[in-house]
C-alpha positions in Angstrom: -15.7 50.1 -30.5 -16.0 47.4 -27.1 -12.8 47.9 -24.8 -13.3 44.8 -22.6 -11.0 42.9 -24.4 -8.3 45.6 -23.9 -9.5 45.5 -20.5 -9.8 41.7 -19.7 -6.1 41.3 -21.1 -5.0 44.4 -18.8 -5.6 41.9 -16.0 -4.0 38.7 -17.9 -7.4 37.3 -18.4 -9.1 36.7 -22.1 -13.2 37.4 -22.5 -14.9 35.0 -20.7 -12.7 33.4 -18.9 -14.1 32.8 -15.0 -12.0 33.7 -11.5 -12.6 35.2 -8.5 -11.8 38.3 -7.4 -11.5 39.4 -3.5 -13.3 42.9 -1.7 -12.3 42.9 1.9 -12.7 39.3 3.2 -15.2 38.6 0.5 -14.3 36.6 -2.6 -16.6 36.8 -5.7 -16.9 34.6 -8.8 -16.1 36.7 -11.7 -15.8 37.2 -15.5 -15.5 39.9 -17.8 -17.2 40.2 -20.7 -18.4 42.9 -24.0 -21.3 43.4 -21.4 -18.6 44.3 -18.8 -17.6 42.6 -15.6 -20.1 39.4 -14.6 -20.2 38.1 -11.2 -22.8 35.0 -9.9 -26.0 35.7 -8.1 -27.0 33.8 -5.0 -28.2 31.0 -7.6 -25.6 30.9 -10.1 -26.7 33.6 -12.6 -25.0 35.9 -14.4 -25.0 39.2 -13.5 -23.9 42.5 -14.0 -21.3 43.6 -11.3 -20.3 47.2 -10.1 -16.7 46.4 -8.6 -14.7 47.4 -11.4 -13.9 50.9 -10.2 -12.4 48.6 -6.9 -10.7 46.2 -9.6 -8.9 49.4 -11.9 -7.8 50.9 -8.5 -7.0 47.7 -6.2 -9.1 47.7 -3.6 -10.3 44.6 -5.0 -8.0 42.1 -5.5 -7.8 39.0 -8.8 -7.4 36.3 -6.5 -4.9 33.6 -8.6 -6.1 29.8 -7.4 
């Protein structure tokens, strides 16, 4: 059973809801999907992102707009 909706709710988000998160000084556009954390590449396409552990441990933070 896929738990990504539960993970999204941990962060106060819905699946597919776009948000920004910050790692160090870098801010990235992202969304949580059934496939995991997705970010945009240099031309705006959504692709899988490996920063989920950083979000879960607080090394990356969601930036409220």
